[in-house]
LUMDO-517077 format. One record per atom (N, C-alpha, C, O): residue number from 1; x, y, z. Coordinates in steps of 0.2 Angstrom, whole numbers. Example, Ala and Ser with C-alpha at 12.3 -4.5 7.8 and 13.67 -1.06 7.14 Angstrom:
BEGIN
+---------+-------+-------+-------+
: vexdren :    c1 :    c2 :    c3 :
+---------+-------+-------+-------+
:       1 :    66 :   -28 :    39 :
:       1 :    62 :   -22 :    39 :
:       1 :    66 :   -16 :    39 :
:       1 :    71 :   -17 :    42 :
:       2 :    64 :   -11 :    35 :
:       2 :    68 :    -5 :    36 :
:       2 :    64 :     0 :    39 :
:       2 :    67 :     6 :    40 :
+---------+-------+-------+-------+
//
This chain:
BEGIN
+---------+-------+-------+-------+
: vexdren :    c1 :    c2 :    c3 :
+---------+-------+-------+-------+
:       1 :   588 :   644 :   605 :
:       1 :   583 :   645 :   598 :
:       1 :   577 :   644 :   598 :
:       1 :   575 :   640 :   602 :
:       2 :   575 :   647 :   596 :
:       2 :   567 :   650 :   595 :
:       2 :   563 :   643 :   591 :
:       2 :   567 :   638 :   590 :
:       3 :   557 :   643 :   590 :
:       3 :   553 :   637 :   589 :
:       3 :   555 :   637 :   581 :
:       3 :   557 :   632 :   578 :
:       4 :   553 :   643 :   579 :
:       4 :   554 :   644 :   570 :
:       4 :   560 :   641 :   570 :
:       4 :   560 :   635 :   568 :
:       5 :   567 :   643 :   572 :
:       5 :   572 :   640 :   568 :
:       5 :   573 :   632 :   570 :
:       5 :   575 :   629 :   565 :
:       6 :   572 :   629 :   576 :
:       6 :   573 :   623 :   577 :
:       6 :   568 :   622 :   571 :
:       6 :   571 :   619 :   566 :
:       7 :   559 :   623 :   571 :
:       7 :   558 :   617 :   565 :
:       7 :   558 :   620 :   560 :
:       7 :   552 :   620 :   559 :
:       8 :   562 :   625 :   555 :
:       8 :   562 :   626 :   551 :
:       8 :   571 :   625 :   549 :
:       8 :   573 :   621 :   544 :
:       9 :   576 :   629 :   554 :
:       9 :   584 :   628 :   552 :
:       9 :   584 :   634 :   548 :
:       9 :   582 :   640 :   550 :
:      10 :   586 :   633 :   541 :
:      10 :   588 :   639 :   539 :
:      10 :   586 :   639 :   531 :
:      10 :   590 :   642 :   527 :
:      11 :   582 :   636 :   531 :
:      11 :   576 :   638 :   527 :
:      11 :   572 :   644 :   528 :
:      11 :   568 :   646 :   532 :
:      12 :   574 :   648 :   520 :
:      12 :   571 :   655 :   523 :
:      12 :   560 :   652 :   520 :
:      12 :   558 :   648 :   516 :
:      13 :   556 :   658 :   526 :
:      13 :   549 :   656 :   525 :
:      13 :   548 :   657 :   517 :
:      13 :   546 :   652 :   515 :
:      14 :   548 :   663 :   513 :
:      14 :   549 :   663 :   505 :
:      14 :   549 :   652 :   504 :
:      14 :   544 :   651 :   501 :
:      15 :   553 :   648 :   505 :
:      15 :   556 :   643 :   502 :
:      15 :   549 :   639 :   504 :
:      15 :   544 :   637 :   500 :
:      16 :   549 :   639 :   511 :
:      16 :   546 :   634 :   513 :
:      16 :   536 :   637 :   510 :
:      16 :   532 :   633 :   508 :
:      17 :   534 :   643 :   510 :
:      17 :   528 :   643 :   508 :
:      17 :   528 :   640 :   501 :
:      17 :   524 :   636 :   498 :
:      18 :   534 :   644 :   498 :
:      18 :   534 :   640 :   491 :
:      18 :   530 :   635 :   490 :
:      18 :   524 :   634 :   488 :
:      19 :   534 :   630 :   494 :
:      19 :   536 :   621 :   496 :
:      19 :   528 :   618 :   496 :
:      19 :   525 :   613 :   494 :
:      20 :   526 :   624 :   501 :
:      20 :   519 :   621 :   503 :
:      20 :   511 :   624 :   498 :
:      20 :   506 :   622 :   497 :
:      21 :   514 :   629 :   496 :
:      21 :   508 :   629 :   489 :
:      21 :   509 :   624 :   484 :
:      21 :   504 :   623 :   481 :
:      22 :   514 :   622 :   482 :
:      22 :   516 :   619 :   478 :
:      22 :   512 :   612 :   478 :
:      22 :   508 :   610 :   473 :
:      23 :   514 :   609 :   485 :
:      23 :   510 :   604 :   487 :
:      23 :   504 :   603 :   486 :
:      23 :   501 :   599 :   482 :
:      24 :   499 :   611 :   491 :
:      24 :   492 :   611 :   489 :
:      24 :   490 :   611 :   482 :
:      24 :   486 :   606 :   480 :
:      25 :   493 :   616 :   477 :
:      25 :   490 :   613 :   470 :
:      25 :   490 :   606 :   467 :
:      25 :   487 :   603 :   463 :
:      26 :   496 :   604 :   472 :
:      26 :   495 :   596 :   467 :
:      26 :   490 :   592 :   469 :
:      26 :   486 :   588 :   465 :
:      27 :   489 :   594 :   476 :
:      27 :   485 :   588 :   479 :
:      27 :   477 :   590 :   475 :
:      27 :   473 :   586 :   473 :
:      28 :   477 :   598 :   476 :
:      28 :   469 :   603 :   472 :
:      28 :   470 :   599 :   464 :
:      28 :   465 :   597 :   461 :
:      29 :   475 :   598 :   463 :
:      29 :   476 :   596 :   454 :
:      29 :   473 :   589 :   454 :
:      29 :   470 :   588 :   449 :
:      30 :   474 :   582 :   459 :
:      30 :   472 :   578 :   459 :
:      30 :   466 :   576 :   461 :
:      30 :   464 :   570 :   459 :
:      31 :   463 :   581 :   466 :
:      31 :   456 :   579 :   465 :
:      31 :   452 :   582 :   462 :
:      31 :   446 :   582 :   462 :
:      32 :   456 :   586 :   459 :
:      32 :   450 :   590 :   453 :
:      32 :   451 :   587 :   448 :
:      32 :   448 :   590 :   443 :
:      33 :   455 :   582 :   446 :
:      33 :   457 :   578 :   440 :
:      33 :   450 :   573 :   439 :
:      33 :   447 :   570 :   434 :
:      34 :   449 :   572 :   445 :
:      34 :   444 :   563 :   445 :
:      34 :   446 :   557 :   445 :
:      34 :   443 :   551 :   443 :
:      35 :   454 :   558 :   447 :
:      35 :   458 :   554 :   447 :
:      35 :   458 :   549 :   457 :
:      35 :   458 :   552 :   462 :
:      36 :   458 :   545 :   455 :
:      36 :   457 :   540 :   458 :
:      36 :   464 :   538 :   463 :
:      36 :   468 :   535 :   459 :
:      37 :   465 :   539 :   469 :
:      37 :   470 :   538 :   471 :
:      37 :   470 :   531 :   473 :
:      37 :   465 :   529 :   476 :
:      38 :   477 :   526 :   473 :
:      38 :   476 :   520 :   473 :
:      38 :   476 :   520 :   478 :
:      38 :   479 :   524 :   482 :
:      39 :   474 :   513 :   482 :
:      39 :   472 :   511 :   489 :
:      39 :   477 :   507 :   490 :
:      39 :   479 :   504 :   485 :
:      40 :   479 :   505 :   498 :
:      40 :   484 :   501 :   500 :
:      40 :   481 :   495 :   502 :
:      40 :   476 :   495 :   504 :
:      41 :   484 :   489 :   501 :
:      41 :   480 :   483 :   504 :
:      41 :   476 :   482 :   509 :
:      41 :   470 :   479 :   509 :
:      42 :   480 :   487 :   518 :
:      42 :   475 :   488 :   520 :
:      42 :   469 :   491 :   521 :
:      42 :   464 :   488 :   523 :
:      43 :   470 :   497 :   518 :
:      43 :   463 :   500 :   515 :
:      43 :   457 :   499 :   513 :
:      43 :   452 :   500 :   515 :
:      44 :   461 :   494 :   506 :
:      44 :   455 :   491 :   504 :
:      44 :   452 :   485 :   507 :
:      44 :   447 :   483 :   504 :
:      45 :   455 :   482 :   514 :
:      45 :   454 :   478 :   519 :
:      45 :   448 :   480 :   522 :
:      45 :   443 :   478 :   524 :
:      46 :   452 :   488 :   522 :
:      46 :   446 :   490 :   530 :
:      46 :   438 :   494 :   523 :
:      46 :   433 :   495 :   526 :
:      47 :   439 :   496 :   518 :
:      47 :   436 :   498 :   512 :
:      47 :   428 :   489 :   514 :
:      47 :   423 :   488 :   516 :
:      48 :   432 :   484 :   512 :
:      48 :   427 :   478 :   508 :
:      48 :   425 :   477 :   517 :
:      48 :   419 :   477 :   517 :
:      49 :   426 :   477 :   523 :
:      49 :   423 :   477 :   528 :
:      49 :   420 :   483 :   527 :
:      49 :   415 :   482 :   524 :
:      50 :   420 :   487 :   529 :
:      50 :   414 :   494 :   529 :
:      50 :   411 :   492 :   524 :
:      50 :   406 :   489 :   527 :
:      51 :   410 :   490 :   518 :
:      51 :   406 :   490 :   513 :
:      51 :   397 :   483 :   516 :
:      51 :   391 :   484 :   515 :
:      52 :   404 :   477 :   522 :
:      52 :   398 :   473 :   520 :
:      52 :   394 :   477 :   528 :
:      52 :   392 :   472 :   530 :
:      53 :   392 :   480 :   530 :
:      53 :   392 :   484 :   535 :
:      53 :   396 :   485 :   543 :
:      53 :   392 :   488 :   547 :
:      54 :   401 :   483 :   544 :
:      54 :   404 :   481 :   550 :
:      54 :   408 :   489 :   553 :
:      54 :   410 :   494 :   550 :
:      55 :   407 :   489 :   559 :
:      55 :   408 :   494 :   563 :
:      55 :   416 :   496 :   563 :
:      55 :   420 :   494 :   559 :
:      56 :   419 :   501 :   567 :
:      56 :   427 :   502 :   567 :
:      56 :   429 :   496 :   573 :
:      56 :   433 :   491 :   573 :
:      57 :   426 :   497 :   577 :
:      57 :   429 :   490 :   582 :
:      57 :   426 :   482 :   580 :
:      57 :   428 :   477 :   583 :
:      58 :   422 :   482 :   574 :
:      58 :   421 :   475 :   573 :
:      58 :   428 :   475 :   566 :
:      58 :   431 :   470 :   564 :
:      59 :   428 :   479 :   564 :
:      59 :   434 :   478 :   558 :
:      59 :   441 :   479 :   563 :
:      59 :   446 :   475 :   564 :
:      60 :   441 :   483 :   566 :
:      60 :   447 :   483 :   571 :
:      60 :   451 :   475 :   576 :
:      60 :   457 :   473 :   578 :
:      61 :   443 :   470 :   576 :
:      61 :   446 :   465 :   579 :
:      61 :   445 :   461 :   573 :
:      61 :   446 :   455 :   575 :
:      62 :   444 :   461 :   567 :
:      62 :   444 :   457 :   563 :
:      62 :   452 :   457 :   557 :
:      62 :   454 :   453 :   553 :
:      63 :   455 :   464 :   558 :
:      63 :   462 :   462 :   559 :
:      63 :   468 :   462 :   559 :
:      63 :   473 :   461 :   556 :
:      64 :   466 :   464 :   566 :
:      64 :   471 :   463 :   571 :
:      64 :   472 :   469 :   571 :
:      64 :   478 :   469 :   570 :
:      65 :   470 :   474 :   571 :
:      65 :   474 :   479 :   572 :
:      65 :   469 :   484 :   580 :
:      65 :   466 :   481 :   584 :
:      66 :   471 :   490 :   578 :
:      66 :   468 :   495 :   585 :
:      66 :   462 :   499 :   580 :
:      66 :   461 :   499 :   574 :
:      67 :   458 :   502 :   584 :
:      67 :   450 :   505 :   582 :
:      67 :   455 :   512 :   579 :
:      67 :   454 :   515 :   573 :
:      68 :   460 :   514 :   583 :
:      68 :   461 :   524 :   579 :
:      68 :   466 :   520 :   575 :
:      68 :   470 :   524 :   574 :
:      69 :   469 :   513 :   571 :
:      69 :   471 :   514 :   565 :
:      69 :   463 :   511 :   560 :
:      69 :   463 :   507 :   556 :
:      70 :   460 :   512 :   562 :
:      70 :   455 :   510 :   559 :
:      70 :   453 :   516 :   556 :
:      70 :   452 :   516 :   550 :
:      71 :   452 :   520 :   561 :
:      71 :   449 :   527 :   561 :
:      71 :   453 :   532 :   554 :
:      71 :   451 :   537 :   551 :
:      72 :   462 :   529 :   555 :
:      72 :   464 :   532 :   552 :
:      72 :   464 :   531 :   545 :
:      72 :   466 :   535 :   540 :
:      73 :   462 :   524 :   543 :
:      73 :   459 :   519 :   536 :
:      73 :   455 :   524 :   535 :
:      73 :   457 :   529 :   533 :
:      74 :   449 :   523 :   537 :
:      74 :   443 :   525 :   535 :
:      74 :   445 :   534 :   533 :
:      74 :   443 :   536 :   527 :
:      75 :   448 :   538 :   536 :
:      75 :   449 :   545 :   535 :
:      75 :   453 :   545 :   528 :
:      75 :   453 :   550 :   525 :
:      76 :   456 :   541 :   526 :
:      76 :   462 :   541 :   520 :
:      76 :   458 :   539 :   514 :
:      76 :   458 :   542 :   508 :
:      77 :   453 :   533 :   516 :
:      77 :   446 :   529 :   510 :
:      77 :   443 :   537 :   508 :
:      77 :   442 :   539 :   503 :
:      78 :   441 :   542 :   514 :
:      78 :   436 :   546 :   512 :
:      78 :   442 :   553 :   508 :
:      78 :   440 :   557 :   504 :
:      79 :   446 :   553 :   510 :
:      79 :   450 :   559 :   506 :
:      79 :   452 :   556 :   499 :
:      79 :   453 :   559 :   494 :
:      80 :   453 :   551 :   500 :
:      80 :   456 :   548 :   493 :
:      80 :   449 :   546 :   490 :
:      80 :   450 :   544 :   484 :
:      81 :   444 :   546 :   491 :
:      81 :   438 :   548 :   486 :
:      81 :   434 :   552 :   484 :
:      81 :   429 :   553 :   481 :
:      82 :   437 :   556 :   489 :
:      82 :   435 :   564 :   490 :
:      82 :   428 :   562 :   491 :
:      82 :   424 :   563 :   486 :
:      83 :   425 :   560 :   498 :
:      83 :   418 :   560 :   499 :
:      83 :   421 :   563 :   509 :
:      83 :   426 :   562 :   512 :
:      84 :   414 :   565 :   510 :
:      84 :   414 :   566 :   516 :
:      84 :   410 :   566 :   523 :
:      84 :   409 :   569 :   528 :
:      85 :   408 :   558 :   521 :
:      85 :   405 :   553 :   527 :
:      85 :   407 :   545 :   523 :
:      85 :   410 :   544 :   517 :
:      86 :   404 :   541 :   527 :
:      86 :   406 :   534 :   526 :
:      86 :   401 :   532 :   524 :
:      86 :   400 :   527 :   526 :
:      87 :   395 :   534 :   521 :
:      87 :   390 :   534 :   516 :
:      87 :   390 :   534 :   511 :
:      87 :   389 :   530 :   506 :
:      88 :   395 :   539 :   511 :
:      88 :   396 :   544 :   506 :
:      88 :   399 :   541 :   500 :
:      88 :   398 :   541 :   494 :
:      89 :   406 :   537 :   505 :
:      89 :   410 :   533 :   502 :
:      89 :   408 :   526 :   499 :
:      89 :   411 :   523 :   494 :
:      90 :   401 :   524 :   504 :
:      90 :   399 :   516 :   500 :
:      90 :   393 :   518 :   494 :
:      90 :   393 :   514 :   490 :
:      91 :   388 :   524 :   493 :
:      91 :   387 :   522 :   490 :
:      91 :   391 :   525 :   483 :
:      91 :   389 :   523 :   478 :
:      92 :   395 :   529 :   482 :
:      92 :   401 :   529 :   479 :
:      92 :   404 :   524 :   476 :
:      92 :   404 :   524 :   470 :
:      93 :   406 :   517 :   481 :
:      93 :   410 :   510 :   479 :
:      93 :   405 :   508 :   476 :
:      93 :   405 :   502 :   477 :
:      94 :   402 :   509 :   474 :
:      94 :   393 :   504 :   474 :
:      94 :   396 :   506 :   467 :
:      94 :   400 :   502 :   464 :
:      95 :   394 :   512 :   462 :
:      95 :   395 :   513 :   457 :
:      95 :   403 :   508 :   452 :
:      95 :   404 :   505 :   447 :
:      96 :   405 :   510 :   459 :
:      96 :   414 :   507 :   451 :
:      96 :   414 :   498 :   451 :
:      96 :   418 :   495 :   447 :
+---------+-------+-------+-------+
//
């Protein structure tokens, strides 16, 4: 069985392409609408610690999670808020 067959089974490429396009369009519409995606409890915790100037390592220690998990939460926050950097996230958050 080839890699494509293993990954996609009996699904046709056109169906997968259509599903992918719909997913991308939904994401773009959400981002362009200005609607803010809701944060999880842990993302909110990470955001609060970011706003007081803590580093990923300090946040990880405070929340008893790994540095990598903090990095993932920060990436999610940046995506959900439509910003590219921690500083931009902080500046945008202060306005809310």
